[in-house]
Structures are given as structure tokens and as C-alpha cells.
N, C-alpha and C positions, 0 to 999 in steps of 0.2 A: 226319507221321503215318502209320503202318502200315494198309494198307487190304487186306483179304483177302476172297475171295469163296468161296462155297460152290458146288461142281460140281453142275450139274443136267443129268444125261443126258450125251450125248457132246458136246454143243455149248454148253449154257447155264452162265451164271455168275450167281449170286444174290448181291445186296447187301441187307442190312437193318439199319435203325437199332435193331431189336430185340436186335441182338447187341452194341450199344454202350453204355457208361455214359451216363446222362443229360446229364452236363456236357460230354461229348465229342461228342454227336450232331450239332450244327449244324456244327462244324468238319470232322467226318468226312463228312457228306453233302455239304458244299461240295466237299471233296476229290474224292469219288467222281463228281459232276456234272462238276467241272472236268476231270476226266481222261477221262471216257466222252462227254461232250457238250460242253459249253463252260463257261469260267470265269464264275461268276455270283456274285451277292450272294443270300443267302437270308434271308427274313424269315419266322420261324417263327410260328405262332399263338400268341396271347398267353394264351389260357385252356385249352390242351390240351397234352398232350406231342407233341413232334416225331416223326412216324412217316413213314417212306418205305421201301418194298421193291420193288427192281427186279431183274428177270431178264432177262439179256442173251444174245441168240443172234446171234453174229457170221456175216456172210456177206461174202466178198471183203474189202473195205475199210470196209463199213458193217454195220449190225446191226439187228435187231429187239428191241425192248424192250417187256416187260410191266411196268407200274408200277401199284402201289396205294399211296395216300399219304393222309395227313390233310391238313387245310387247310394251304396254303403260298401264299407269294408269292416269286416268283423274278424278279430284275432283272439285266440285263446292260447295263452303261453304258460310259461312256468309259474309266473305271479299269479295268474288266475287259477291255476290247478291247485294252489295251496287253499283256495277257498271252497266253502261247502257247494255241493253239486248234486244234481239229479243223475242217477246212475242209468242213462238211457242211450240207445242207438236212435239216429235220426235218419229215416227215409224221406229223401227230398225229390219232389217231382217239379220241374220247372214248367210253369204255365205260359209265361211271356217274358221276354227280355234276355238278359245274359247272365250267366252264373259260373263262377270258377271255384273249385274247392281243392284245397291241399291238405293232406294228411298222411303221416307215416311215409314221407318221402314220394308220395304219389300225387298227381295232379290231374283233375278232370274238369272238362269244359262241357256244359250241358247246353244243348238246343231245346226249345220248347217241346214238351212231352217226354223228354229223357229223365231218367232217375239216378240217383246215386244214394249211397249210404256212408255216414260217418259216425263216430264215437264221441259222444258230447264230452266225455271226461278226459279225452286226450287232447294234446296241441293240435290246433287246426286254424286255417285261414280261409275265409270266404270273401270273395270279391265280385260285387255285382256293379259294373260300371255305369248302368242306366237304369231308368225305372223298371221294375219287374214284378212278377207275382208267381208264387210258389206255394205248394202244399207240403207240409211235413207230417208224417207219421212218427210220433214218439213211441219207442218200443223199449220196455224195461229190458235191461240186459239179461237176467235169468230167463225171461220168456223166449227172446231170440236165440240164446243159447241152447235151449232145449231143442230146437229144430235145427239151428245152425251153429255147431259148437265153434267152428272157426271163422265165426263172423269177423273177428278182428282183422282177419286177412282180406276181407271183403270191402273195406272201407275205400272210398275215393275210387271205385270202379265206375265205368260207364255202362249203364244199362239202356240200351236203345229202345225208346219208347215207340219206334215205328215198326219193328218186326219181332216176331216170335213171342216168347213169354214176356218179354218187356213191354210189348205192345198191348196184351192182354192185361198186365199190372196196371199200366199206365191209364187205360180206358176205366178199369175198375175204381182207381183212386179218384179220377176226376168225376165219374158218376157218384161216387160215395159223398164227394164234397158238395155237388150240386143238390143232392137229395137228403142231406143230413138232417135238415130241419123237419123232414117228413117221415123219419125212421123213429121207431121205438128204441129204447135203450137195448133191448135183447137183439133186435135186428142190426142196430149199429155194431155192437160187439162181435156178432156173428160175422158181419161184413169185414171188420178189422182182422179177424182170424184169417179169413180168405186172402186178405192183402198180404198178411205175413207169409202164408203158405206160398203165394205166388213169388214174393220177394225171396225167399229161400231157394225156390226153383230157379228163379233168375241168376242168383248169386253162384249156384251149383254150376249153371251152365256157362258161367263167364269164363272166358280164357285168361288165366292168370299168367300170361306170357311175359315177356320183357316189359319194363316200365315204359309207359307211352308218353312221349313228350308232347303235350297239347300245345295249342297256340298260345295259351297263357303262360307256357314255359318261358317265354321271351320276357314276360313281366318278372317272373321269378329271377331270371338271370340278371336283369337290371337291377333288381332289389338288392342281390348278393353283391353285385359289383359296387353299387352305392355304399353299402355297409363297410366293404373293404376299403374303399377310398378314403372314408372318414375315420378309419381305425388303423391305417398302415403304421402309423407311429408307435402303435402298441407292440412291444416284442413278444408278448404272449398270444397274439393273434394266430389262431390255429383252426384247423377244419372243425374241432369240437366246439370252439367259441363261435364260429361263423354259423354252424349248424344250429346251436341253441339260440342265438339272436335272431336268425331268420325263420326258424320253426321248420327247416327243410333238413332231411337227412344228408349226410356226408355222401352217401352212394348217389343220391338224386343229383346234389350239387355237381358232383364229379360228372354225372352223366350230362348235365347241361354244359359243362365245359368241354367235354369230349366233342361236342357238336363244333366246337372251335379249335379242335385238335390240340388241346391242353388239359391240365388238370386244376384243381382248385389252388392247391399250394403253389405249384409252378406259377400260375397266374399272380398269385400274391408276391412271390419273389421277383417276378418280372415288373410289377408295378412299384415295388420298393426300389428295385434298381433304377427305374426311370426316374422315380421321385428324387433319388440321391443325385442323379445325373444332372437333372435340372437345377438342384440347389448348388451342386459344385459350379455350374457354369453361370449362375444368377449373381449379378453384382451386389445384390443386398445380403448375400450370404458369404461375402469375401471375409467378413471377420471371424467366421466359424471354421474350426480346424475340420479336417476330413473325418476324424473319428466323431466328432459332434454331429456332423451331418449324418453319418452312418447310423448314429444312435437315433436321430430324429426321424429317421426313415424306417425304423424298426429293426434295425440289425443289433444284435447283442454281442456277436463275435466279430471283431474287426478283422482279423485274419480271413475268416470265412467270407466276410463281405468283400475284401480286397480281391480274393480268387474269383468270385462270382462275378465281380464288376468287370474284371479283365476279360474273362470268358465271354462276357455279354457284349462289351464295347470295344475290346481289343487293346486297350490301354489301361494302365493302373489308375486309380482314382486321382492320385496326384498329378500324373501325367495328362490325364483327361482335363483336370482343371486348368492346366497351362496352355491347352489348345484353344486359340481364338475362334469364336463362331461355331463352337462344337454344340451339336444338338443330339439329344438322346435318341437312339433308335429302338423302336418297340419290336 
């Protein structure tokens, strides 16, 4: 697909879905993002047209991006990682709207003015549920690692744009974006170096304590539960499979379930037992044997299933099936 940009001043290039036919917008935007940032999957809004406009200002081997967009979800998973990519970190400053980032088992929710960092080469998910604007500083990996060797540990952290170093950094990036058309190339490059210095200071100052469950953690838990519900019948469903499919670390998923006083695999087992109990009691499943129902519920070991079922419901599967009006207890 041919991708062209409108020139903006001496440095800028502007891309906009407003110039693209509706049926080409998603593929076109995916092509632009893959070329300029990282190969990703795009999930457009279900109830509104896909809109995205980005203006890019290059510097050395990176760039400053000014982005205005409608609601969107962006995901980079195992399939996308096999594709060619730019080896960059991205520092994101939210100007307006809402922004959630997940990477390496961490999740951050930005308010306008706040900043976060992510590694473009690794799996990540970005969710913006409404219209938003943001600034992105693309930083080549070797350049950032010169000043921040442990940059990989600083992804998906929350840098408060209202206080301390984060406030100074936020103001500098916004000023740079507003004045970029008036800056010489040398001034622009010098300003970007100052941005990186402040970003490194903010990362050094950040408290790397226990993982923080942001408000968007609820969305992550819902997504994990939805995946489990649609794959319960698969006997090989385990924490590694769930982690890979959702893009969240097993540690983070278990932290989400700990808020409900359970663990990931305990939840899977409870859901499988409830599924088998409903099937045993349902008249449409009377033609199936107990072992067939156990297998369809994801259990590969019938004796293990029988013991777990009796522990959960107080009756063996066969005795439970004979009880009229029995409903599974969760």
C-alpha cells in the first residue's frame, strides 16, 4: 500500500486517515505505524470512524511525534515481534484524553501531563478509550542505554507530570512540540538531548516498589477471564498459555486474581468444575457420559476430576447428576 506524507515546515511530515478511503484506513494506519514505530495490530473503535493524525519531526535517528487520535487499541504480540522493527524506546506524554499501557507485567494509567516509557520491540498493549492527543519521543536503544543501562526495567512506570522532575520534563516536551517549527536543526537536537537527560533523572527517581494495580487493571482481569471462559475445554490451558495470549505476565495476572483471594489456576479449576456441574445437570447433556463431560470441560485425568468435584460440591459427579434441581456453587 502506498503511504505518502504531507510536508510540514522544514522538518515535519504529516500522516492522516482523513486523506484515506474508509475501507483502507485500518490497513493504511497499520502500515504507517509499522514503518514509523513498530509492527502492531490495530483494534479500531466499534461505534466511531477510525481517525488518527500524526506529525513527525525527525532528529538524528529518532523523532518527535505529535499525535491526535480517536479511540483505539494497539497490541504488539508474538506474531508482530517476528516482523522487522525499529529498535527504539518511546517516551509518551499524554496531552489530552485517557491512556493505558501494559508491558512486562506492569500497567500504567496516564492523566494529561503524565509520562511513561515503553520498549517498542517487546510485547505491549495500548488502550485509549476516547479521543486523545499525545507526544512521543522516539529514542534509539543504544542512545538511551548510554545514560540509563537499566531502561528495560523502567517501562510502564508512571512519571507524574505535575511534580518534581516529571513536571519539568513534561513542560519541556510540550514547549519543544509547540516551538519545533521555529527551531533550527541544531537547537532541536540539543533540546532532545535535554529531554533524554530529564527522562533518565525521572526514571532514576522513580520508586520501583511492588507492582501497582491501576484502574485499568480491571479491564485486564476482564480480558483474562474472557479468554479463560472461551478456552476452558482445552486441557493444555495453563498459566503460560494464558500469559502469552493476553500479553500479561503470570506474576501480574496472579496479582490481579489475588485481589479476589484466589490464583490464576485455582480460578481456572473452579470455572472448569462449574462448567462440568452445569453440564451434568443440563438435560441436553444427558446422552453424554460423566467422563465425556469431564473431557469437554478441560479435565484430562478423570480420577483427579472426580476428587476435585467431590471436594467442591460434596458429591461425586455421578451422585451430583442424580440430584434433581442441583445448581453448581461457585
